[in-house]
PyMOL commands that place a pseudoatom at each C-alpha (Angstrom):
pseudoatom trace, name=CA, resn=MET, resi=1, chain=A, elem=C, hetatm=0, pos=[-28.429, -38.972, -28.645]
pseudoatom trace, name=CA, resn=ALA, resi=2, chain=A, elem=C, hetatm=0, pos=[-28.457, -36.539, -30.874]
pseudoatom trace, name=CA, resn=PHE, resi=3, chain=A, elem=C, hetatm=0, pos=[-32.058, -35.590, -31.070]
pseudoatom trace, name=CA, resn=ALA, resi=4, chain=A, elem=C, hetatm=0, pos=[-32.839, -35.489, -27.592]
pseudoatom trace, name=CA, resn=HIS, resi=5, chain=A, elem=C, hetatm=0, pos=[-29.113, -32.341, -27.313]
pseudoatom trace, name=CA, resn=TYR, resi=6, chain=A, elem=C, hetatm=0, pos=[-31.469, -30.539, -30.184]
pseudoatom trace, name=CA, resn=LEU, resi=7, chain=A, elem=C, hetatm=0, pos=[-34.993, -30.844, -28.994]
pseudoatom trace, name=CA, resn=VAL, resi=8, chain=A, elem=C, hetatm=0, pos=[-33.323, -29.828, -25.125]
pseudoatom trace, name=CA, resn=ALA, resi=9, chain=A, elem=C, hetatm=0, pos=[-30.960, -26.741, -27.110]
pseudoatom trace, name=CA, resn=VAL, resi=10, chain=A, elem=C, hetatm=0, pos=[-33.364, -25.804, -30.159]
pseudoatom trace, name=CA, resn=PRO, resi=11, chain=A, elem=C, hetatm=0, pos=[-36.971, -24.941, -29.469]
pseudoatom trace, name=CA, resn=THR, resi=12, chain=A, elem=C, hetatm=0, pos=[-38.678, -25.303, -32.703]
pseudoatom trace, name=CA, resn=GLU, resi=13, chain=A, elem=C, hetatm=0, pos=[-41.882, -27.017, -33.306]
pseudoatom trace, name=CA, resn=PRO, resi=14, chain=A, elem=C, hetatm=0, pos=[-42.146, -30.294, -33.227]
pseudoatom trace, name=CA, resn=SER, resi=15, chain=A, elem=C, hetatm=0, pos=[-43.124, -31.554, -36.347]
pseudoatom trace, name=CA, resn=ILE, resi=16, chain=A, elem=C, hetatm=0, pos=[-40.420, -29.774, -37.515]
pseudoatom trace, name=CA, resn=LEU, resi=17, chain=A, elem=C, hetatm=0, pos=[-38.578, -31.541, -35.752]
pseudoatom trace, name=CA, resn=THR, resi=18, chain=A, elem=C, hetatm=0, pos=[-39.968, -35.156, -36.166]
pseudoatom trace, name=CA, resn=LYS, resi=19, chain=A, elem=C, hetatm=0, pos=[-39.024, -35.050, -39.603]
pseudoatom trace, name=CA, resn=ALA, resi=20, chain=A, elem=C, hetatm=0, pos=[-35.475, -33.152, -38.845]
pseudoatom trace, name=CA, resn=ALA, resi=21, chain=A, elem=C, hetatm=0, pos=[-34.474, -36.461, -37.195]
pseudoatom trace, name=CA, resn=LEU, resi=22, chain=A, elem=C, hetatm=0, pos=[-36.767, -38.460, -39.376]
pseudoatom trace, name=CA, resn=PHE, resi=23, chain=A, elem=C, hetatm=0, pos=[-34.413, -37.619, -42.388]
pseudoatom trace, name=CA, resn=SER, resi=24, chain=A, elem=C, hetatm=0, pos=[-30.825, -37.541, -40.306]
pseudoatom trace, name=CA, resn=THR, resi=25, chain=A, elem=C, hetatm=0, pos=[-32.114, -41.597, -39.571]
pseudoatom trace, name=CA, resn=SER, resi=26, chain=A, elem=C, hetatm=0, pos=[-33.727, -42.597, -42.497]
pseudoatom trace, name=CA, resn=SER, resi=27, chain=A, elem=C, hetatm=0, pos=[-33.137, -41.168, -45.865]
pseudoatom trace, name=CA, resn=SER, resi=28, chain=A, elem=C, hetatm=0, pos=[-29.440, -38.648, -46.484]
pseudoatom trace, name=CA, resn=SER, resi=29, chain=A, elem=C, hetatm=0, pos=[-29.687, -37.785, -49.787]
pseudoatom trace, name=CA, resn=ALA, resi=30, chain=A, elem=C, hetatm=0, pos=[-33.453, -37.173, -50.458]
pseudoatom trace, name=CA, resn=SER, resi=31, chain=A, elem=C, hetatm=0, pos=[-34.014, -33.140, -50.386]
pseudoatom trace, name=CA, resn=PRO, resi=32, chain=A, elem=C, hetatm=0, pos=[-35.710, -31.952, -47.454]
pseudoatom trace, name=CA, resn=PRO, resi=33, chain=A, elem=C, hetatm=0, pos=[-38.496, -29.313, -47.033]
pseudoatom trace, name=CA, resn=LEU, resi=34, chain=A, elem=C, hetatm=0, pos=[-37.973, -26.317, -46.772]
pseudoatom trace, name=CA, resn=SER, resi=35, chain=A, elem=C, hetatm=0, pos=[-38.713, -25.561, -43.037]
pseudoatom trace, name=CA, resn=PHE, resi=36, chain=A, elem=C, hetatm=0, pos=[-36.325, -27.993, -42.299]
pseudoatom trace, name=CA, resn=ASN, resi=37, chain=A, elem=C, hetatm=0, pos=[-33.493, -26.150, -44.614]
pseudoatom trace, name=CA, resn=LYS, resi=38, chain=A, elem=C, hetatm=0, pos=[-34.357, -23.556, -42.077]
pseudoatom trace, name=CA, resn=ASN, resi=39, chain=A, elem=C, hetatm=0, pos=[-34.079, -25.037, -38.817]
pseudoatom trace, name=CA, resn=HIS, resi=40, chain=A, elem=C, hetatm=0, pos=[-31.221, -26.975, -39.786]
pseudoatom trace, name=CA, resn=SER, resi=41, chain=A, elem=C, hetatm=0, pos=[-28.718, -23.973, -40.517]
pseudoatom trace, name=CA, resn=ASP, resi=42, chain=A, elem=C, hetatm=0, pos=[-30.222, -22.551, -36.866]
pseudoatom trace, name=CA, resn=LEU, resi=43, chain=A, elem=C, hetatm=0, pos=[-29.049, -26.285, -35.260]
pseudoatom trace, name=CA, resn=THR, resi=44, chain=A, elem=C, hetatm=0, pos=[-25.854, -25.540, -37.618]
pseudoatom trace, name=CA, resn=PHE, resi=45, chain=A, elem=C, hetatm=0, pos=[-25.191, -22.046, -36.244]
pseudoatom trace, name=CA, resn=PHE, resi=46, chain=A, elem=C, hetatm=0, pos=[-25.641, -23.632, -32.435]
pseudoatom trace, name=CA, resn=SER, resi=47, chain=A, elem=C, hetatm=0, pos=[-23.419, -26.412, -32.842]
pseudoatom trace, name=CA, resn=THR, resi=48, chain=A, elem=C, hetatm=0, pos=[-20.784, -23.854, -34.588]
pseudoatom trace, name=CA, resn=SER, resi=49, chain=A, elem=C, hetatm=0, pos=[-20.915, -21.799, -31.982]
pseudoatom trace, name=CA, resn=LEU, resi=50, chain=A, elem=C, hetatm=0, pos=[-21.178, -24.413, -28.858]
pseudoatom trace, name=CA, resn=LYS, resi=51, chain=A, elem=C, hetatm=0, pos=[-17.071, -25.622, -30.382]
pseudoatom trace, name=CA, resn=THR, resi=52, chain=A, elem=C, hetatm=0, pos=[-16.564, -21.195, -30.310]
pseudoatom trace, name=CA, resn=LYS, resi=53, chain=A, elem=C, hetatm=0, pos=[-16.596, -21.368, -26.931]
pseudoatom trace, name=CA, resn=ALA, resi=54, chain=A, elem=C, hetatm=0, pos=[-15.155, -24.581, -25.814]
pseudoatom trace, name=CA, resn=ARG, resi=55, chain=A, elem=C, hetatm=0, pos=[-12.336, -23.317, -27.950]
pseudoatom trace, name=CA, resn=LYS, resi=56, chain=A, elem=C, hetatm=0, pos=[-13.138, -20.193, -25.684]
pseudoatom trace, name=CA, resn=LEU, resi=57, chain=A, elem=C, hetatm=0, pos=[-12.929, -22.385, -22.586]
pseudoatom trace, name=CA, resn=SER, resi=58, chain=A, elem=C, hetatm=0, pos=[-9.680, -24.665, -23.455]
pseudoatom trace, name=CA, resn=ILE, resi=59, chain=A, elem=C, hetatm=0, pos=[-7.551, -21.851, -23.036]
pseudoatom trace, name=CA, resn=PHE, resi=60, chain=A, elem=C, hetatm=0, pos=[-8.580, -21.190, -19.732]
pseudoatom trace, name=CA, resn=PRO, resi=61, chain=A, elem=C, hetatm=0, pos=[-6.218, -23.898, -18.327]
pseudoatom trace, name=CA, resn=ARG, resi=62, chain=A, elem=C, hetatm=0, pos=[-3.504, -22.600, -20.423]
pseudoatom trace, name=CA, resn=PHE, resi=63, chain=A, elem=C, hetatm=0, pos=[-4.184, -18.600, -18.588]
pseudoatom trace, name=CA, resn=ARG, resi=64, chain=A, elem=C, hetatm=0, pos=[-3.976, -20.453, -14.997]
pseudoatom trace, name=CA, resn=ARG, resi=65, chain=A, elem=C, hetatm=0, pos=[-0.663, -22.143, -16.620]
pseudoatom trace, name=CA, resn=ILE, resi=66, chain=A, elem=C, hetatm=0, pos=[0.660, -19.104, -17.859]
pseudoatom trace, name=CA, resn=GLY, resi=67, chain=A, elem=C, hetatm=0, pos=[-0.332, -16.952, -13.985]
pseudoatom trace, name=CA, resn=GLN, resi=68, chain=A, elem=C, hetatm=0, pos=[1.256, -19.757, -11.908]
pseudoatom trace, name=CA, resn=LYS, resi=69, chain=A, elem=C, hetatm=0, pos=[5.030, -19.850, -13.751]
pseudoatom trace, name=CA, resn=VAL, resi=70, chain=A, elem=C, hetatm=0, pos=[3.938, -15.690, -13.349]
pseudoatom trace, name=CA, resn=LYS, resi=71, chain=A, elem=C, hetatm=0, pos=[3.595, -16.348, -9.238]
pseudoatom trace, name=CA, resn=ALA, resi=72, chain=A, elem=C, hetatm=0, pos=[6.166, -19.211, -9.758]
pseudoatom trace, name=CA, resn=LYS, resi=73, chain=A, elem=C, hetatm=0, pos=[8.266, -16.469, -10.762]
pseudoatom trace, name=CA, resn=ALA, resi=74, chain=A, elem=C, hetatm=0, pos=[7.950, -13.652, -8.123]
pseudoatom trace, name=CA, resn=LYS, resi=75, chain=A, elem=C, hetatm=0, pos=[8.356, -15.970, -5.803]
pseudoatom trace, name=CA, resn=GLU, resi=76, chain=A, elem=C, hetatm=0, pos=[11.686, -16.483, -6.674]
pseudoatom trace, name=CA, resn=SER, resi=77, chain=A, elem=C, hetatm=0, pos=[12.750, -13.583, -7.138]
pseudoatom trace, name=CA, resn=GLU, resi=78, chain=A, elem=C, hetatm=0, pos=[11.149, -12.574, -3.508]
pseudoatom trace, name=CA, resn=VAL, resi=79, chain=A, elem=C, hetatm=0, pos=[13.142, -15.566, -2.332]
pseudoatom trace, name=CA, resn=SER, resi=80, chain=A, elem=C, hetatm=0, pos=[16.270, -13.785, -4.642]
pseudoatom trace, name=CA, resn=LEU, resi=81, chain=A, elem=C, hetatm=0, pos=[15.843, -10.468, -2.631]
pseudoatom trace, name=CA, resn=ALA, resi=82, chain=A, elem=C, hetatm=0, pos=[15.661, -12.113, 0.810]
pseudoatom trace, name=CA, resn=ALA, resi=83, chain=A, elem=C, hetatm=0, pos=[18.628, -13.574, 0.438]
pseudoatom trace, name=CA, resn=GLU, resi=84, chain=A, elem=C, hetatm=0, pos=[20.512, -10.556, -1.295]
pseudoatom trace, name=CA, resn=ALA, resi=85, chain=A, elem=C, hetatm=0, pos=[20.309, -8.685, 2.239]
pseudoatom trace, name=CA, resn=PHE, resi=86, chain=A, elem=C, hetatm=0, pos=[21.930, -11.729, 4.412]
pseudoatom trace, name=CA, resn=THR, resi=87, chain=A, elem=C, hetatm=0, pos=[25.169, -11.311, 1.850]
pseudoatom trace, name=CA, resn=ASN, resi=88, chain=A, elem=C, hetatm=0, pos=[24.972, -7.783, 1.648]
pseudoatom trace, name=CA, resn=PHE, resi=89, chain=A, elem=C, hetatm=0, pos=[25.158, -5.945, 4.494]
pseudoatom trace, name=CA, resn=LYS, resi=90, chain=A, elem=C, hetatm=0, pos=[26.088, -2.345, 4.972]
pseudoatom trace, name=CA, resn=HIS, resi=91, chain=A, elem=C, hetatm=0, pos=[24.988, -1.062, 8.676]
pseudoatom trace, name=CA, resn=LEU, resi=92, chain=A, elem=C, hetatm=0, pos=[24.699, -3.254, 11.596]
pseudoatom trace, name=CA, resn=LEU, resi=93, chain=A, elem=C, hetatm=0, pos=[22.154, -3.213, 14.613]
pseudoatom trace, name=CA, resn=LEU, resi=94, chain=A, elem=C, hetatm=0, pos=[23.311, -4.528, 18.221]
pseudoatom trace, name=CA, resn=PRO, resi=95, chain=A, elem=C, hetatm=0, pos=[20.919, -3.821, 20.661]
pseudoatom trace, name=CA, resn=ILE, resi=96, chain=A, elem=C, hetatm=0, pos=[22.137, -4.100, 24.653]
pseudoatom trace, name=CA, resn=THR, resi=97, chain=A, elem=C, hetatm=0, pos=[18.905, -4.693, 27.090]
pseudoatom trace, name=CA, resn=ASP, resi=98, chain=A, elem=C, hetatm=0, pos=[20.613, -6.351, 29.818]
pseudoatom trace, name=CA, resn=THR, resi=99, chain=A, elem=C, hetatm=0, pos=[21.514, -4.511, 32.834]
pseudoatom trace, name=CA, resn=ASN, resi=100, chain=A, elem=C, hetatm=0, pos=[25.198, -5.998, 33.205]
pseudoatom trace, name=CA, resn=PRO, resi=101, chain=A, elem=C, hetatm=0, pos=[27.597, -3.301, 32.897]
pseudoatom trace, name=CA, resn=TYR, resi=102, chain=A, elem=C, hetatm=0, pos=[30.300, -6.383, 32.051]
pseudoatom trace, name=CA, resn=LEU, resi=103, chain=A, elem=C, hetatm=0, pos=[27.595, -7.483, 29.793]
pseudoatom trace, name=CA, resn=SER, resi=104, chain=A, elem=C, hetatm=0, pos=[26.035, -11.160, 29.721]
pseudoatom trace, name=CA, resn=GLU, resi=105, chain=A, elem=C, hetatm=0, pos=[27.067, -13.929, 27.713]
pseudoatom trace, name=CA, resn=GLY, resi=106, chain=A, elem=C, hetatm=0, pos=[24.421, -13.466, 25.613]
pseudoatom trace, name=CA, resn=THR, resi=107, chain=A, elem=C, hetatm=0, pos=[24.895, -9.599, 25.027]
pseudoatom trace, name=CA, resn=ARG, resi=108, chain=A, elem=C, hetatm=0, pos=[29.334, -10.183, 23.917]
pseudoatom trace, name=CA, resn=GLU, resi=109, chain=A, elem=C, hetatm=0, pos=[27.927, -13.097, 21.559]
pseudoatom trace, name=CA, resn=ALA, resi=110, chain=A, elem=C, hetatm=0, pos=[26.110, -11.180, 19.833]
pseudoatom trace, name=CA, resn=ALA, resi=111, chain=A, elem=C, hetatm=0, pos=[29.056, -7.923, 20.207]
pseudoatom trace, name=CA, resn=ALA, resi=112, chain=A, elem=C, hetatm=0, pos=[31.243, -10.793, 18.086]
pseudoatom trace, name=CA, resn=THR, resi=113, chain=A, elem=C, hetatm=0, pos=[29.143, -11.561, 15.648]
pseudoatom trace, name=CA, resn=ALA, resi=114, chain=A, elem=C, hetatm=0, pos=[28.697, -8.262, 14.939]
pseudoatom trace, name=CA, resn=ALA, resi=115, chain=A, elem=C, hetatm=0, pos=[31.171, -6.988, 14.936]
pseudoatom trace, name=CA, resn=ALA, resi=116, chain=A, elem=C, hetatm=0, pos=[32.213, -10.569, 12.847]
pseudoatom trace, name=CA, resn=LEU, resi=117, chain=A, elem=C, hetatm=0, pos=[29.743, -9.721, 10.253]
pseudoatom trace, name=CA, resn=ALA, resi=118, chain=A, elem=C, hetatm=0, pos=[30.681, -6.347, 10.231]
pseudoatom trace, name=CA, resn=LYS, resi=119, chain=A, elem=C, hetatm=0, pos=[33.904, -6.422, 9.600]
pseudoatom trace, name=CA, resn=LYS, resi=120, chain=A, elem=C, hetatm=0, pos=[33.773, -9.183, 6.342]
pseudoatom trace, name=CA, resn=TYR, resi=121, chain=A, elem=C, hetatm=0, pos=[30.722, -7.380, 4.734]
pseudoatom trace, name=CA, resn=GLY, resi=122, chain=A, elem=C, hetatm=0, pos=[32.445, -3.953, 5.924]
pseudoatom trace, name=CA, resn=ALA, resi=123, chain=A, elem=C, hetatm=0, pos=[29.004, -2.268, 7.002]
pseudoatom trace, name=CA, resn=ASP, resi=124, chain=A, elem=C, hetatm=0, pos=[29.358, -0.453, 9.665]
pseudoatom trace, name=CA, resn=ILE, resi=125, chain=A, elem=C, hetatm=0, pos=[27.299, -0.777, 13.679]
pseudoatom trace, name=CA, resn=THR, resi=126, chain=A, elem=C, hetatm=0, pos=[24.598, 0.374, 15.590]
pseudoatom trace, name=CA, resn=VAL, resi=127, chain=A, elem=C, hetatm=0, pos=[25.052, 0.310, 18.840]
pseudoatom trace, name=CA, resn=VAL, resi=128, chain=A, elem=C, hetatm=0, pos=[21.246, 0.935, 20.926]
pseudoatom trace, name=CA, resn=VAL, resi=129, chain=A, elem=C, hetatm=0, pos=[21.229, 0.746, 24.928]
pseudoatom trace, name=CA, resn=ILE, resi=130, chain=A, elem=C, hetatm=0, pos=[17.872, 0.012, 26.047]
pseudoatom trace, name=CA, resn=ASP, resi=131, chain=A, elem=C, hetatm=0, pos=[17.040, 0.422, 29.852]
pseudoatom trace, name=CA, resn=GLU, resi=132, chain=A, elem=C, hetatm=0, pos=[13.838, 1.810, 31.810]
pseudoatom trace, name=CA, resn=ARG, resi=133, chain=A, elem=C, hetatm=0, pos=[15.569, 3.110, 34.052]
pseudoatom trace, name=CA, resn=GLN, resi=134, chain=A, elem=C, hetatm=0, pos=[17.322, 6.762, 33.557]
pseudoatom trace, name=CA, resn=LYS, resi=135, chain=A, elem=C, hetatm=0, pos=[21.184, 7.607, 33.532]
pseudoatom trace, name=CA, resn=GLU, resi=136, chain=A, elem=C, hetatm=0, pos=[21.166, 9.165, 36.716]
pseudoatom trace, name=CA, resn=SER, resi=137, chain=A, elem=C, hetatm=0, pos=[19.899, 5.682, 38.777]
pseudoatom trace, name=CA, resn=PHE, resi=138, chain=A, elem=C, hetatm=0, pos=[22.159, 3.792, 36.695]
pseudoatom trace, name=CA, resn=PRO, resi=139, chain=A, elem=C, hetatm=0, pos=[25.651, 4.095, 38.785]
pseudoatom trace, name=CA, resn=GLU, resi=140, chain=A, elem=C, hetatm=0, pos=[27.627, 1.220, 36.681]
pseudoatom trace, name=CA, resn=HIS, resi=141, chain=A, elem=C, hetatm=0, pos=[26.437, 2.923, 33.331]
pseudoatom trace, name=CA, resn=GLU, resi=142, chain=A, elem=C, hetatm=0, pos=[30.029, 4.223, 32.755]
pseudoatom trace, name=CA, resn=THR, resi=143, chain=A, elem=C, hetatm=0, pos=[31.331, 0.687, 33.226]
pseudoatom trace, name=CA, resn=GLN, resi=144, chain=A, elem=C, hetatm=0, pos=[28.462, -0.982, 30.595]
pseudoatom trace, name=CA, resn=MET, resi=145, chain=A, elem=C, hetatm=0, pos=[29.638, 1.408, 27.713]
pseudoatom trace, name=CA, resn=SER, resi=146, chain=A, elem=C, hetatm=0, pos=[33.612, 0.802, 28.599]
pseudoatom trace, name=CA, resn=SER, resi=147, chain=A, elem=C, hetatm=0, pos=[32.389, -2.956, 28.181]
pseudoatom trace, name=CA, resn=ILE, resi=148, chain=A, elem=C, hetatm=0, pos=[30.565, -2.672, 25.193]
pseudoatom trace, name=CA, resn=ARG, resi=149, chain=A, elem=C, hetatm=0, pos=[33.404, -0.798, 23.510]
pseudoatom trace, name=CA, resn=TRP, resi=150, chain=A, elem=C, hetatm=0, pos=[35.997, -3.733, 24.369]
pseudoatom trace, name=CA, resn=HIS, resi=151, chain=A, elem=C, hetatm=0, pos=[34.263, -6.240, 23.035]
pseudoatom trace, name=CA, resn=LEU, resi=152, chain=A, elem=C, hetatm=0, pos=[33.605, -4.321, 19.652]
pseudoatom trace, name=CA, resn=ALA, resi=153, chain=A, elem=C, hetatm=0, pos=[37.531, -3.551, 19.750]
pseudoatom trace, name=CA, resn=GLU, resi=154, chain=A, elem=C, hetatm=0, pos=[38.022, -6.804, 20.412]
pseudoatom trace, name=CA, resn=GLY, resi=155, chain=A, elem=C, hetatm=0, pos=[36.684, -7.477, 17.182]
pseudoatom trace, name=CA, resn=GLY, resi=156, chain=A, elem=C, hetatm=0, pos=[38.037, -4.941, 15.357]
pseudoatom trace, name=CA, resn=PHE, resi=157, chain=A, elem=C, hetatm=0, pos=[35.832, -1.953, 15.859]
pseudoatom trace, name=CA, resn=GLN, resi=158, chain=A, elem=C, hetatm=0, pos=[36.748, 1.331, 17.794]
pseudoatom trace, name=CA, resn=GLU, resi=159, chain=A, elem=C, hetatm=0, pos=[34.540, 3.260, 16.288]
pseudoatom trace, name=CA, resn=PHE, resi=160, chain=A, elem=C, hetatm=0, pos=[30.975, 3.030, 16.208]
pseudoatom trace, name=CA, resn=LYS, resi=161, chain=A, elem=C, hetatm=0, pos=[27.351, 4.602, 16.179]
pseudoatom trace, name=CA, resn=LEU, resi=162, chain=A, elem=C, hetatm=0, pos=[25.925, 4.612, 19.847]
pseudoatom trace, name=CA, resn=LEU, resi=163, chain=A, elem=C, hetatm=0, pos=[22.290, 5.786, 20.785]
pseudoatom trace, name=CA, resn=GLU, resi=164, chain=A, elem=C, hetatm=0, pos=[21.365, 5.258, 24.456]
pseudoatom trace, name=CA, resn=ARG, resi=165, chain=A, elem=C, hetatm=0, pos=[17.464, 4.737, 24.688]
pseudoatom trace, name=CA, resn=LEU, resi=166, chain=A, elem=C, hetatm=0, pos=[16.882, 5.125, 28.279]
pseudoatom trace, name=CA, resn=GLY, resi=167, chain=A, elem=C, hetatm=0, pos=[14.318, 5.573, 30.974]
pseudoatom trace, name=CA, resn=GLU, resi=168, chain=A, elem=C, hetatm=0, pos=[11.428, 6.569, 28.130]
pseudoatom trace, name=CA, resn=GLY, resi=169, chain=A, elem=C, hetatm=0, pos=[8.759, 4.232, 29.138]
pseudoatom trace, name=CA, resn=SER, resi=170, chain=A, elem=C, hetatm=0, pos=[8.744, 2.233, 25.883]
pseudoatom trace, name=CA, resn=LYS, resi=171, chain=A, elem=C, hetatm=0, pos=[9.545, -1.173, 25.378]
pseudoatom trace, name=CA, resn=PRO, resi=172, chain=A, elem=C, hetatm=0, pos=[12.251, -2.314, 23.969]
pseudoatom trace, name=CA, resn=THR, resi=173, chain=A, elem=C, hetatm=0, pos=[11.042, -4.029, 20.712]
pseudoatom trace, name=CA, resn=ALA, resi=174, chain=A, elem=C, hetatm=0, pos=[9.600, -1.474, 19.666]
pseudoatom trace, name=CA, resn=ILE, resi=175, chain=A, elem=C, hetatm=0, pos=[12.459, 1.083, 19.991]
pseudoatom trace, name=CA, resn=ILE, resi=176, chain=A, elem=C, hetatm=0, pos=[15.170, -1.287, 18.234]
pseudoatom trace, name=CA, resn=GLY, resi=177, chain=A, elem=C, hetatm=0, pos=[12.208, -1.012, 15.756]
pseudoatom trace, name=CA, resn=GLU, resi=178, chain=A, elem=C, hetatm=0, pos=[11.529, 2.821, 16.001]
pseudoatom trace, name=CA, resn=VAL, resi=179, chain=A, elem=C, hetatm=0, pos=[15.796, 2.891, 15.483]
pseudoatom trace, name=CA, resn=ALA, resi=180, chain=A, elem=C, hetatm=0, pos=[15.727, 0.523, 12.749]
pseudoatom trace, name=CA, resn=ASP, resi=181, chain=A, elem=C, hetatm=0, pos=[12.875, 2.571, 9.931]
pseudoatom trace, name=CA, resn=ASP, resi=182, chain=A, elem=C, hetatm=0, pos=[14.937, 6.006, 11.459]
pseudoatom trace, name=CA, resn=LEU, resi=183, chain=A, elem=C, hetatm=0, pos=[18.207, 4.625, 9.956]
pseudoatom trace, name=CA, resn=ASN, resi=184, chain=A, elem=C, hetatm=0, pos=[16.692, 2.906, 7.335]
pseudoatom trace, name=CA, resn=LEU, resi=185, chain=A, elem=C, hetatm=0, pos=[19.107, -0.899, 8.896]
pseudoatom trace, name=CA, resn=ASP, resi=186, chain=A, elem=C, hetatm=0, pos=[19.792, -4.066, 7.409]
pseudoatom trace, name=CA, resn=LEU, resi=187, chain=A, elem=C, hetatm=0, pos=[19.891, -6.254, 10.050]
pseudoatom trace, name=CA, resn=VAL, resi=188, chain=A, elem=C, hetatm=0, pos=[19.246, -6.642, 13.658]
pseudoatom trace, name=CA, resn=VAL, resi=189, chain=A, elem=C, hetatm=0, pos=[21.420, -8.953, 15.654]
pseudoatom trace, name=CA, resn=ILE, resi=190, chain=A, elem=C, hetatm=0, pos=[20.660, -10.464, 19.154]
pseudoatom trace, name=CA, resn=SER, resi=191, chain=A, elem=C, hetatm=0, pos=[21.104, -12.889, 21.413]
pseudoatom trace, name=CA, resn=MET, resi=192, chain=A, elem=C, hetatm=0, pos=[17.768, -14.891, 22.543]
pseudoatom trace, name=CA, resn=GLU, resi=193, chain=A, elem=C, hetatm=0, pos=[19.152, -14.298, 26.133]
pseudoatom trace, name=CA, resn=ALA, resi=194, chain=A, elem=C, hetatm=0, pos=[17.488, -11.614, 25.391]
pseudoatom trace, name=CA, resn=ILE, resi=195, chain=A, elem=C, hetatm=0, pos=[14.680, -13.387, 24.829]
pseudoatom trace, name=CA, resn=HIS, resi=196, chain=A, elem=C, hetatm=0, pos=[14.464, -15.602, 27.510]
pseudoatom trace, name=CA, resn=SER, resi=197, chain=A, elem=C, hetatm=0, pos=[14.909, -12.554, 30.223]
pseudoatom trace, name=CA, resn=LYS, resi=198, chain=A, elem=C, hetatm=0, pos=[11.986, -11.289, 28.898]
pseudoatom trace, name=CA, resn=HIS, resi=199, chain=A, elem=C, hetatm=0, pos=[13.310, -7.597, 27.610]
pseudoatom trace, name=CA, resn=VAL, resi=200, chain=A, elem=C, hetatm=0, pos=[12.532, -8.255, 24.077]
pseudoatom trace, name=CA, resn=ASP, resi=201, chain=A, elem=C, hetatm=0, pos=[9.393, -9.615, 22.948]
pseudoatom trace, name=CA, resn=ALA, resi=202, chain=A, elem=C, hetatm=0, pos=[9.649, -11.964, 20.527]
pseudoatom trace, name=CA, resn=ASN, resi=203, chain=A, elem=C, hetatm=0, pos=[6.480, -11.969, 19.422]
pseudoatom trace, name=CA, resn=LEU, resi=204, chain=A, elem=C, hetatm=0, pos=[6.564, -8.048, 18.268]
pseudoatom trace, name=CA, resn=LEU, resi=205, chain=A, elem=C, hetatm=0, pos=[9.970, -8.917, 16.605]
pseudoatom trace, name=CA, resn=ALA, resi=206, chain=A, elem=C, hetatm=0, pos=[7.937, -9.953, 13.426]
pseudoatom trace, name=CA, resn=GLU, resi=207, chain=A, elem=C, hetatm=0, pos=[6.010, -6.197, 13.754]
pseudoatom trace, name=CA, resn=PHE, resi=208, chain=A, elem=C, hetatm=0, pos=[8.378, -3.418, 14.700]
pseudoatom trace, name=CA, resn=ILE, resi=209, chain=A, elem=C, hetatm=0, pos=[11.435, -4.825, 13.438]
pseudoatom trace, name=CA, resn=PRO, resi=210, chain=A, elem=C, hetatm=0, pos=[11.496, -3.278, 9.838]
pseudoatom trace, name=CA, resn=CYS, resi=211, chain=A, elem=C, hetatm=0, pos=[14.545, -5.718, 8.491]
pseudoatom trace, name=CA, resn=PRO, resi=212, chain=A, elem=C, hetatm=0, pos=[15.853, -9.085, 8.990]
pseudoatom trace, name=CA, resn=VAL, resi=213, chain=A, elem=C, hetatm=0, pos=[16.360, -10.465, 12.798]
pseudoatom trace, name=CA, resn=LEU, resi=214, chain=A, elem=C, hetatm=0, pos=[19.768, -12.537, 13.615]
pseudoatom trace, name=CA, resn=LEU, resi=215, chain=A, elem=C, hetatm=0, pos=[18.186, -14.298, 16.793]
pseudoatom trace, name=CA, resn=LEU, resi=216, chain=A, elem=C, hetatm=0, pos=[21.762, -15.352, 18.523]
pseudoatom trace, name=CA, resn=PRO, resi=217, chain=A, elem=C, hetatm=0, pos=[21.096, -19.081, 20.295]
pseudoatom trace, name=CA, resn=LEU, resi=218, chain=A, elem=C, hetatm=0, pos=[22.417, -19.624, 23.615]
for i in range(1, 218): cmd.bond("trace and resi %d" % i, "trace and resi %d" % (i + 1))
show_as sticks, trace
zoom trace
């Protein structure tokens, strides 16, 4: 097997290679010819270089393990940041998209949840009222504003920031994302009712909302 290995790996003259094979198998104590010594040193060098390359190759799995550890630590860091984001609320957004002047059941639940979270973490609340109609064409607009104030007051919030985005023609999901981005919000609280009623597009939430979104089940 050694003879075949060197035959492929090292180009040499057949006569010299034959002598090398005979010498290595029959008489290890005899003095080899001068021509063999040169080729033998070449073979030794070739064998040593193979060992060197093998050692270099052997460190690749070590680098791979190090890379995997770095990726694992990076993933753990991302998870920690996400967990921290859900325990350090400073500014919450409560979108109002329904047309019920007294607020729908889902909106009431969202208002109560936002108030409870803001109270627990000492956060501020911004309410954004979104409607495709202009204020003039919504005669019960003031009734709805009063309902929002009342439900948040029930949760312990007399003061909150109120935004009105009426009659703009933009998708509610895009408006929510824009407000959340402009105000650097920490959390959006919204009921699944807004999605079921087609006011908010669930497929666009991840695209437009730059912060975590709490979807409350019905």
